[in-house]
DOVEXBA-106407 format. One record per residue (C-alpha): x, y, z. Coordinates in nm, 3 decimals. Example, Ala and Ser with C-alpha at 12.3 -4.5 7.8 and 13.67 -1.06 7.14 Angstrom:
<vexzas>
+---------+---------+---------+
!       x !       y !       z !
+---------+---------+---------+
!   1.230 !  -0.450 !   0.780 !
!   1.367 !  -0.106 !   0.714 !
+---------+---------+---------+
</vexzas>
This chain:
<vexzas>
+---------+---------+---------+
!       x !       y !       z !
+---------+---------+---------+
!  -1.266 !   0.603 !   0.979 !
!  -1.538 !   0.839 !   0.965 !
!  -1.645 !   0.984 !   0.632 !
!  -1.735 !   1.326 !   0.561 !
!  -2.084 !   1.381 !   0.413 !
!  -2.138 !   1.559 !   0.087 !
!  -2.332 !   1.832 !   0.277 !
!  -2.056 !   1.892 !   0.504 !
!  -1.812 !   1.929 !   0.219 !
!  -2.052 !   2.174 !   0.030 !
!  -2.080 !   2.382 !   0.328 !
!  -1.708 !   2.446 !   0.320 !
!  -1.746 !   2.575 !  -0.034 !
!  -2.002 !   2.834 !   0.061 !
!  -1.929 !   3.132 !   0.231 !
!  -2.037 !   3.123 !   0.598 !
!  -2.319 !   3.395 !   0.649 !
!  -2.188 !   3.510 !   0.990 !
!  -1.830 !   3.509 !   0.941 !
!  -1.553 !   3.479 !   0.700 !
!  -1.399 !   3.162 !   0.877 !
!  -1.488 !   2.812 !   0.755 !
!  -1.690 !   2.596 !   0.982 !
!  -1.504 !   2.404 !   1.217 !
!  -1.400 !   2.027 !   1.133 !
!  -1.654 !   1.801 !   1.286 !
!  -1.544 !   1.622 !   1.617 !
!  -1.403 !   1.278 !   1.551 !
!  -1.282 !   1.353 !   1.193 !
!  -0.951 !   1.187 !   1.143 !
!  -0.668 !   1.260 !   0.914 !
!  -0.675 !   1.067 !   0.584 !
!  -0.322 !   0.946 !   0.571 !
!  -0.138 !   0.624 !   0.648 !
!   0.202 !   0.511 !   0.660 !
!   0.334 !   0.184 !   0.553 !
!   0.411 !   0.077 !   0.915 !
!   0.062 !   0.139 !   1.026 !
!  -0.137 !  -0.149 !   1.137 !
!  -0.399 !  -0.275 !   0.883 !
!  -0.561 !  -0.589 !   0.765 !
!  -0.347 !  -0.795 !   0.549 !
!  -0.458 !  -1.019 !   0.263 !
!  -0.414 !  -1.395 !   0.344 !
!  -0.049 !  -1.518 !   0.293 !
!   0.097 !  -1.176 !   0.249 !
!   0.456 !  -1.161 !   0.332 !
!   0.630 !  -0.894 !   0.151 !
!   0.565 !  -0.515 !   0.062 !
!   0.738 !  -0.378 !  -0.243 !
!   0.754 !  -0.045 !  -0.431 !
!   0.893 !  -0.085 !  -0.800 !
!   1.102 !   0.180 !  -0.958 !
!   0.937 !   0.434 !  -1.178 !
!   0.929 !   0.322 !  -1.540 !
!   0.921 !  -0.052 !  -1.458 !
!   0.661 !  -0.212 !  -1.691 !
!   0.403 !  -0.458 !  -1.599 !
!   0.578 !  -0.721 !  -1.807 !
!   0.880 !  -0.667 !  -1.608 !
!   0.685 !  -0.691 !  -1.272 !
!   0.534 !  -1.007 !  -1.391 !
!   0.860 !  -1.160 !  -1.488 !
!   1.020 !  -1.088 !  -1.169 !
!   0.721 !  -1.222 !  -0.969 !
!   0.717 !  -1.546 !  -1.174 !
!   1.097 !  -1.589 !  -1.119 !
!   1.063 !  -1.531 !  -0.754 !
!   0.760 !  -1.755 !  -0.734 !
!   0.552 !  -1.480 !  -0.578 !
!   0.194 !  -1.362 !  -0.632 !
!   0.020 !  -1.034 !  -0.583 !
!  -0.198 !  -1.031 !  -0.285 !
!  -0.288 !  -0.658 !  -0.301 !
!  -0.209 !  -0.361 !  -0.475 !
!  -0.071 !  -0.136 !  -0.608 !
!  -0.207 !   0.095 !  -0.347 !
!  -0.230 !   0.465 !  -0.415 !
!   0.126 !   0.499 !  -0.313 !
!   0.242 !   0.222 !  -0.554 !
!   0.292 !  -0.034 !  -0.274 !
!   0.245 !  -0.393 !  -0.375 !
!   0.164 !  -0.660 !  -0.116 !
!   0.308 !  -0.998 !  -0.232 !
!   0.301 !  -1.352 !  -0.103 !
!   0.433 !  -1.688 !  -0.209 !
!   0.302 !  -1.900 !  -0.479 !
!   0.108 !  -2.213 !  -0.335 !
!   0.382 !  -2.456 !  -0.391 !
!   0.662 !  -2.207 !  -0.270 !
!   0.862 !  -2.273 !   0.060 !
!   0.959 !  -2.017 !   0.331 !
!   1.328 !  -2.047 !   0.229 !
!   1.234 !  -1.965 !  -0.126 !
!   1.025 !  -1.659 !  -0.025 !
!   1.320 !  -1.537 !   0.179 !
!   1.544 !  -1.589 !  -0.120 !
!   1.298 !  -1.402 !  -0.333 !
!   1.297 !  -1.109 !  -0.085 !
!   1.693 !  -1.086 !  -0.113 !
!   1.646 !  -1.098 !  -0.487 !
!   1.405 !  -0.828 !  -0.500 !
!   1.629 !  -0.603 !  -0.272 !
!   1.934 !  -0.653 !  -0.511 !
!   1.745 !  -0.542 !  -0.836 !
!   1.749 !  -0.190 !  -0.945 !
!   1.385 !  -0.236 !  -1.055 !
!   1.283 !  -0.222 !  -0.687 !
!   1.290 !   0.078 !  -0.467 !
!   1.167 !  -0.101 !  -0.145 !
!   1.120 !  -0.446 !  -0.041 !
!   1.050 !  -0.553 !   0.334 !
!   0.899 !  -0.852 !   0.482 !
!   0.601 !  -0.789 !   0.690 !
!   0.599 !  -0.858 !   1.069 !
!   0.600 !  -1.220 !   1.127 !
!   0.692 !  -1.299 !   0.774 !
!   1.039 !  -1.415 !   0.626 !
+---------+---------+---------+
</vexzas>
C-alpha cells in the first residue's frame, strides 16, 4: 500500500497559490480501509476471528480463552477484531467446540472461523 509523504500532506494544508482547489491525490494512492473479508496475511495457526462486546474486561477475555483452550494470535485490531488459534495441545474438534461456545456467549458480538479453519 503506498504511503503518503509528510511533504504531500503539508501541501494539502497550505492554500494553493494558483487556485482554491486542493492538489490532486497522487496516482496510485489507495483507500486506507479494509474489511474483515479482505485477504491478508494471517499469523500462524490462526483459526478464528472474534469481536468481544463493549464492556468485556481483559480478565473476562482471558478466562474465556483459557476455558476454550484458545490463544491470541493477533489483535485486537483498530476495529477490535482478535485473531485466535488453538492452544498447542488442543485438537481440531476442541477448536470447533470453542467456536460454538464463543458464538453462544453474550460477551462475543462476532465469531467466525477463518477460511480453511474449523
